[in-house]
A tleap script that builds the chain and sets N, CA, C and O, in Angstrom:
source leaprc.protein.ff14SB
mol = sequence {
  NMET LYS LYS TYR LYS ASN LEU VAL PHE LEU
  MET GLN ILE GLY ILE ASN MET SER LEU PRO
  ILE LEU ALA GLY VAL LEU ILE GLY LYS TRP
  LEU ASP ASP PHE PHE ASP THR SER PRO VAL
  ILE LEU ILE VAL CYS ILE ILE ILE PHE THR
  LEU SER SER PHE LEU SER LEU PHE ARG ILE
  VAL LYS GLY ALA PHE HIE ILE ASP ASP ASN
  LYS LYS GLU CGLU
}
set mol.1.N position { -95.069 26.631 -40.345 }
set mol.1.CA position { -96.500 26.649 -40.586 }
set mol.1.C position { -97.062 28.063 -40.503 }
set mol.1.O position { -97.961 28.431 -41.259 }
set mol.2.N position { -96.511 28.865 -39.557 }
set mol.2.CA position { -96.983 30.240 -39.411 }
set mol.2.C position { -96.682 31.060 -40.657 }
set mol.2.O position { -97.432 31.971 -41.007 }
set mol.3.N position { -95.562 30.726 -41.332 }
set mol.3.CA position { -95.191 31.441 -42.550 }
set mol.3.C position { -96.264 31.273 -43.622 }
set mol.3.O position { -96.614 32.231 -44.311 }
set mol.4.N position { -96.774 30.075 -43.758 }
set mol.4.CA position { -97.814 29.826 -44.757 }
set mol.4.C position { -99.140 30.463 -44.366 }
set mol.4.O position { -99.894 30.907 -45.231 }
set mol.5.N position { -99.425 30.509 -43.082 }
set mol.5.CA position { -100.652 31.144 -42.610 }
set mol.5.C position { -100.625 32.637 -42.939 }
set mol.5.O position { -101.634 33.198 -43.366 }
set mol.6.N position { -99.486 33.274 -42.743 }
set mol.6.CA position { -99.351 34.686 -43.085 }
set mol.6.C position { -99.453 34.914 -44.588 }
set mol.6.O position { -100.042 35.900 -45.031 }
set mol.7.N position { -98.881 34.007 -45.371 }
set mol.7.CA position { -98.949 34.120 -46.821 }
set mol.7.C position { -100.389 33.989 -47.314 }
set mol.7.O position { -100.812 34.736 -48.196 }
set mol.8.N position { -101.131 33.060 -46.759 }
set mol.8.CA position { -102.541 32.894 -47.125 }
set mol.8.C position { -103.335 34.125 -46.722 }
set mol.8.O position { -104.222 34.555 -47.460 }
set mol.9.N position { -103.035 34.693 -45.575 }
set mol.9.CA position { -103.722 35.900 -45.120 }
set mol.9.C position { -103.462 37.065 -46.081 }
set mol.9.O position { -104.388 37.805 -46.414 }
set mol.10.N position { -102.231 37.234 -46.523 }
set mol.10.CA position { -101.902 38.300 -47.474 }
set mol.10.C position { -102.540 38.066 -48.838 }
set mol.10.O position { -102.970 39.015 -49.494 }
set mol.11.N position { -102.604 36.820 -49.264 }
set mol.11.CA position { -103.270 36.519 -50.530 }
set mol.11.C position { -104.763 36.802 -50.435 }
set mol.11.O position { -105.365 37.298 -51.387 }
set mol.12.N position { -105.357 36.491 -49.301 }
set mol.12.CA position { -106.779 36.757 -49.093 }
set mol.12.C position { -107.049 38.263 -49.133 }
set mol.12.O position { -108.052 38.692 -49.704 }
set mol.13.N position { -106.187 39.052 -48.549 }
set mol.13.CA position { -106.340 40.506 -48.596 }
set mol.13.C position { -106.226 41.001 -50.031 }
set mol.13.O position { -107.023 41.835 -50.461 }
set mol.14.N position { -105.253 40.504 -50.771 }
set mol.14.CA position { -105.078 40.932 -52.163 }
set mol.14.C position { -106.260 40.583 -53.037 }
set mol.14.O position { -106.695 41.393 -53.855 }
set mol.15.N position { -106.779 39.387 -52.871 }
set mol.15.CA position { -107.933 38.962 -53.662 }
set mol.15.C position { -109.164 39.763 -53.275 }
set mol.15.O position { -109.934 40.171 -54.144 }
set mol.16.N position { -109.361 39.993 -51.985 }
set mol.16.CA position { -110.528 40.755 -51.535 }
set mol.16.C position { -110.447 42.227 -51.905 }
set mol.16.O position { -111.467 42.916 -51.901 }
set mol.17.N position { -109.267 42.720 -52.223 }
set mol.17.CA position { -109.151 44.104 -52.681 }
set mol.17.C position { -109.327 44.204 -54.196 }
set mol.17.O position { -109.938 45.156 -54.682 }
set mol.18.N position { -108.810 43.250 -54.936 }
set mol.18.CA position { -108.795 43.398 -56.384 }
set mol.18.C position { -110.060 42.901 -57.081 }
set mol.18.O position { -110.512 43.532 -58.036 }
set mol.19.N position { -110.636 41.805 -56.638 }
set mol.19.CA position { -111.786 41.245 -57.339 }
set mol.19.C position { -113.023 42.147 -57.323 }
set mol.19.O position { -113.649 42.298 -58.372 }
set mol.20.N position { -113.409 42.749 -56.208 }
set mol.20.CA position { -114.576 43.638 -56.261 }
set mol.20.C position { -114.353 44.858 -57.159 }
set mol.20.O position { -115.278 45.300 -57.840 }
set mol.21.N position { -113.149 45.395 -57.164 }
set mol.21.CA position { -112.882 46.560 -58.015 }
set mol.21.C position { -112.943 46.150 -59.484 }
set mol.21.O position { -113.503 46.871 -60.309 }
set mol.22.N position { -112.372 45.002 -59.806 }
set mol.22.CA position { -112.448 44.498 -61.173 }
set mol.22.C position { -113.897 44.224 -61.572 }
set mol.22.O position { -114.299 44.532 -62.694 }
set mol.23.N position { -114.675 43.654 -60.670 }
set mol.23.CA position { -116.091 43.402 -60.955 }
set mol.23.C position { -116.837 44.718 -61.168 }
set mol.23.O position { -117.696 44.806 -62.045 }
set mol.24.N position { -116.514 45.743 -60.371 }
set mol.24.CA position { -117.136 47.048 -60.552 }
set mol.24.C position { -116.835 47.655 -61.905 }
set mol.24.O position { -117.702 48.267 -62.529 }
set mol.25.N position { -115.607 47.486 -62.356 }
set mol.25.CA position { -115.232 48.009 -63.672 }
set mol.25.C position { -115.985 47.269 -64.770 }
set mol.25.O position { -116.533 47.894 -65.678 }
set mol.26.N position { -116.015 45.953 -64.694 }
set mol.26.CA position { -116.672 45.168 -65.736 }
set mol.26.C position { -118.181 45.404 -65.765 }
set mol.26.O position { -118.763 45.587 -66.834 }
set mol.27.N position { -118.807 45.399 -64.600 }
set mol.27.CA position { -120.258 45.629 -64.538 }
set mol.27.C position { -120.591 47.050 -64.962 }
set mol.27.O position { -121.552 47.268 -65.700 }
set mol.28.N position { -119.809 48.015 -64.506 }
set mol.28.CA position { -120.045 49.403 -64.884 }
set mol.28.C position { -119.877 49.631 -66.372 }
set mol.28.O position { -120.663 50.356 -66.982 }
set mol.29.N position { -118.871 49.026 -66.956 }
set mol.29.CA position { -118.650 49.150 -68.404 }
set mol.29.C position { -119.799 48.518 -69.179 }
set mol.29.O position { -120.280 49.087 -70.160 }
set mol.30.N position { -120.235 47.346 -68.739 }
set mol.30.CA position { -121.326 46.666 -69.422 }
set mol.30.C position { -122.620 47.476 -69.320 }
set mol.30.O position { -123.345 47.608 -70.306 }
set mol.31.N position { -122.915 48.019 -68.133 }
set mol.31.CA position { -124.125 48.826 -67.968 }
set mol.31.C position { -124.042 50.122 -68.765 }
set mol.31.O position { -125.050 50.574 -69.309 }
set mol.32.N position { -122.872 50.720 -68.843 }
set mol.32.CA position { -122.707 51.930 -69.666 }
set mol.32.C position { -122.954 51.635 -71.140 }
set mol.32.O position { -123.587 52.426 -71.839 }
set mol.33.N position { -122.461 50.513 -71.605 }
set mol.33.CA position { -122.719 50.140 -73.004 }
set mol.33.C position { -124.191 49.821 -73.237 }
set mol.33.O position { -124.749 50.157 -74.282 }
set mol.34.N position { -124.811 49.177 -72.265 }
set mol.34.CA position { -126.211 48.780 -72.409 }
set mol.34.C position { -127.147 49.991 -72.423 }
set mol.34.O position { -128.054 50.074 -73.251 }
set mol.35.N position { -126.916 50.932 -71.496 }
set mol.35.CA position { -127.788 52.103 -71.390 }
set mol.35.C position { -127.272 53.301 -72.192 }
set mol.35.O position { -127.929 54.342 -72.233 }
set mol.36.N position { -126.128 53.169 -72.816 }
set mol.36.CA position { -125.519 54.224 -73.630 }
set mol.36.C position { -125.270 55.500 -72.821 }
set mol.36.O position { -125.507 56.611 -73.297 }
set mol.37.N position { -124.794 55.318 -71.605 }
set mol.37.CA position { -124.343 56.443 -70.782 }
set mol.37.C position { -122.824 56.339 -70.717 }
set mol.37.O position { -122.276 55.269 -70.455 }
set mol.38.N position { -122.166 57.435 -70.953 }
set mol.38.CA position { -120.720 57.387 -71.140 }
set mol.38.C position { -119.987 56.807 -69.931 }
set mol.38.O position { -119.935 55.582 -69.827 }
set mol.39.N position { -119.424 57.578 -69.019 }
set mol.39.CA position { -118.727 56.932 -67.903 }
set mol.39.C position { -119.486 57.038 -66.578 }
set mol.39.O position { -118.909 56.776 -65.523 }
set mol.40.N position { -120.749 57.410 -66.611 }
set mol.40.CA position { -121.471 57.707 -65.367 }
set mol.40.C position { -121.635 56.460 -64.505 }
set mol.40.O position { -121.240 56.453 -63.339 }
set mol.41.N position { -122.207 55.422 -65.065 }
set mol.41.CA position { -122.446 54.198 -64.292 }
set mol.41.C position { -121.124 53.528 -63.940 }
set mol.41.O position { -120.995 52.932 -62.871 }
set mol.42.N position { -120.156 53.621 -64.821 }
set mol.42.CA position { -118.831 53.046 -64.554 }
set mol.42.C position { -118.213 53.676 -63.311 }
set mol.42.O position { -117.700 52.964 -62.447 }
set mol.43.N position { -118.256 54.984 -63.212 }
set mol.43.CA position { -117.679 55.678 -62.053 }
set mol.43.C position { -118.428 55.321 -60.777 }
set mol.43.O position { -117.818 55.088 -59.734 }
set mol.44.N position { -119.753 55.280 -60.865 }
set mol.44.CA position { -120.559 54.938 -59.684 }
set mol.44.C position { -120.258 53.510 -59.231 }
set mol.44.O position { -120.106 53.255 -58.037 }
set mol.45.N position { -120.173 52.581 -60.181 }
set mol.45.CA position { -119.865 51.192 -59.824 }
set mol.45.C position { -118.467 51.061 -59.225 }
set mol.45.O position { -118.270 50.316 -58.265 }
set mol.46.N position { -117.514 51.768 -59.777 }
set mol.46.CA position { -116.155 51.701 -59.222 }
set mol.46.C position { -116.143 52.220 -57.791 }
set mol.46.O position { -115.499 51.623 -56.928 }
set mol.47.N position { -116.836 53.312 -57.525 }
set mol.47.CA position { -116.879 53.860 -56.160 }
set mol.47.C position { -117.553 52.891 -55.205 }
set mol.47.O position { -117.039 52.635 -54.116 }
set mol.48.N position { -118.696 52.350 -55.599 }
set mol.48.CA position { -119.434 51.439 -54.721 }
set mol.48.C position { -118.637 50.164 -54.447 }
set mol.48.O position { -118.542 49.720 -53.302 }
set mol.49.N position { -118.072 49.581 -55.491 }
set mol.49.CA position { -117.336 48.331 -55.305 }
set mol.49.C position { -116.020 48.560 -54.566 }
set mol.49.O position { -115.567 47.669 -53.848 }
set mol.50.N position { -115.395 49.723 -54.719 }
set mol.50.CA position { -114.188 50.028 -53.954 }
set mol.50.C position { -114.510 50.189 -52.472 }
set mol.50.O position { -113.766 49.709 -51.617 }
set mol.51.N position { -115.615 50.860 -52.168 }
set mol.51.CA position { -116.027 50.991 -50.768 }
set mol.51.C position { -116.350 49.635 -50.161 }
set mol.51.O position { -116.003 49.372 -49.009 }
set mol.52.N position { -117.007 48.778 -50.918 }
set mol.52.CA position { -117.305 47.441 -50.392 }
set mol.52.C position { -116.025 46.635 -50.199 }
set mol.52.O position { -115.936 45.816 -49.284 }
set mol.53.N position { -115.045 46.864 -51.049 }
set mol.53.CA position { -113.765 46.187 -50.921 }
set mol.53.C position { -113.042 46.608 -49.641 }
set mol.53.O position { -112.485 45.771 -48.931 }
set mol.54.N position { -113.056 47.906 -49.355 }
set mol.54.CA position { -112.422 48.379 -48.125 }
set mol.54.C position { -113.180 47.915 -46.885 }
set mol.54.O position { -112.564 47.641 -45.855 }
set mol.55.N position { -114.486 47.825 -46.966 }
set mol.55.CA position { -115.267 47.318 -45.840 }
set mol.55.C position { -114.938 45.852 -45.580 }
set mol.55.O position { -114.798 45.439 -44.429 }
set mol.56.N position { -114.815 45.076 -46.633 }
set mol.56.CA position { -114.433 43.675 -46.498 }
set mol.56.C position { -113.030 43.548 -45.906 }
set mol.56.O position { -112.792 42.708 -45.039 }
set mol.57.N position { -112.111 44.376 -46.373 }
set mol.57.CA position { -110.752 44.370 -45.831 }
set mol.57.C position { -110.752 44.717 -44.347 }
set mol.57.O position { -110.040 44.093 -43.561 }
set mol.58.N position { -111.543 45.705 -43.966 }
set mol.58.CA position { -111.627 46.102 -42.560 }
set mol.58.C position { -112.132 44.943 -41.703 }
set mol.58.O position { -111.602 44.691 -40.621 }
set mol.59.N position { -113.151 44.243 -42.185 }
set mol.59.CA position { -113.697 43.114 -41.420 }
set mol.59.C position { -112.692 41.981 -41.292 }
set mol.59.O position { -112.601 41.352 -40.238 }
set mol.60.N position { -111.937 41.712 -42.349 }
set mol.60.CA position { -110.938 40.639 -42.306 }
set mol.60.C position { -109.840 40.975 -41.308 }
set mol.60.O position { -109.473 40.140 -40.482 }
set mol.61.N position { -109.317 42.186 -41.379 }
set mol.61.CA position { -108.228 42.583 -40.488 }
set mol.61.C position { -108.718 42.667 -39.048 }
set mol.61.O position { -108.006 42.265 -38.128 }
set mol.62.N position { -109.912 43.179 -38.848 }
set mol.62.CA position { -110.475 43.255 -37.492 }
set mol.62.C position { -110.645 41.856 -36.908 }
set mol.62.O position { -110.342 41.628 -35.736 }
set mol.63.N position { -111.127 40.923 -37.721 }
set mol.63.CA position { -111.283 39.548 -37.258 }
set mol.63.C position { -109.946 38.896 -36.958 }
set mol.63.O position { -109.834 38.139 -35.994 }
set mol.64.N position { -108.942 39.172 -37.756 }
set mol.64.CA position { -107.625 38.581 -37.535 }
set mol.64.C position { -107.005 39.105 -36.243 }
set mol.64.O position { -106.406 38.340 -35.486 }
set mol.65.N position { -107.144 40.393 -35.990 }
set mol.65.CA position { -106.593 40.933 -34.746 }
set mol.65.C position { -107.398 40.481 -33.541 }
set mol.65.O position { -106.843 40.326 -32.454 }
set mol.66.N position { -108.682 40.269 -33.711 }
set mol.66.CA position { -109.515 39.779 -32.607 }
set mol.66.C position { -109.114 38.357 -32.247 }
set mol.66.O position { -109.063 38.008 -31.067 }
set mol.67.N position { -108.829 37.537 -33.242 }
set mol.67.CA position { -108.394 36.167 -32.988 }
set mol.67.C position { -107.040 36.167 -32.302 }
set mol.67.O position { -106.823 35.390 -31.372 }
set mol.68.N position { -106.109 37.038 -32.749 }
set mol.68.CA position { -104.788 37.118 -32.121 }
set mol.68.C position { -104.895 37.595 -30.678 }
set mol.68.O position { -104.157 37.108 -29.821 }
set mol.69.N position { -105.791 38.531 -30.387 }
set mol.69.CA position { -105.970 39.008 -29.022 }
set mol.69.C position { -106.482 37.887 -28.115 }
set mol.69.O position { -106.058 37.770 -26.965 }
set mol.70.N position { -107.381 37.076 -28.630 }
set mol.70.CA position { -107.908 35.961 -27.834 }
set mol.70.C position { -106.832 34.923 -27.551 }
set mol.70.O position { -106.829 34.320 -26.478 }
set mol.71.N position { -105.919 34.703 -28.489 }
set mol.71.CA position { -104.843 33.740 -28.280 }
set mol.71.C position { -103.860 34.247 -27.221 }
set mol.71.O position { -103.332 33.458 -26.437 }
set mol.72.N position { -103.614 35.557 -27.196 }
set mol.72.CA position { -102.676 36.112 -26.228 }
set mol.72.C position { -103.226 36.037 -24.808 }
set mol.72.O position { -102.457 35.886 -23.859 }
set mol.73.N position { -104.549 36.142 -24.646 }
set mol.73.CA position { -105.158 36.109 -23.320 }
set mol.73.C position { -105.120 34.721 -22.715 }
set mol.73.O position { -105.128 34.580 -21.492 }
set mol.74.N position { -105.077 33.682 -23.560 }
set mol.74.CA position { -105.103 32.307 -23.052 }
set mol.74.C position { -103.804 31.847 -22.515 }
set mol.74.O position { -103.693 30.709 -22.058 }
savepdb mol mol.pdb
quit
């Protein structure tokens, strides 16, 4: 059972890293086409969504280690 829990945790990390970056690319590309600005909005969106992705990853890993620490104390 622990094997599957670890697999789900790794899949959650992968999804939380890739989906925001992909969304940043798509939204940035669409806004660049809409406003006719070359790669400016695309780059800004990629940076913002990548930072949000790393923040989400940090919160997930911090929460996972906090839960493991609580289990060890019991």
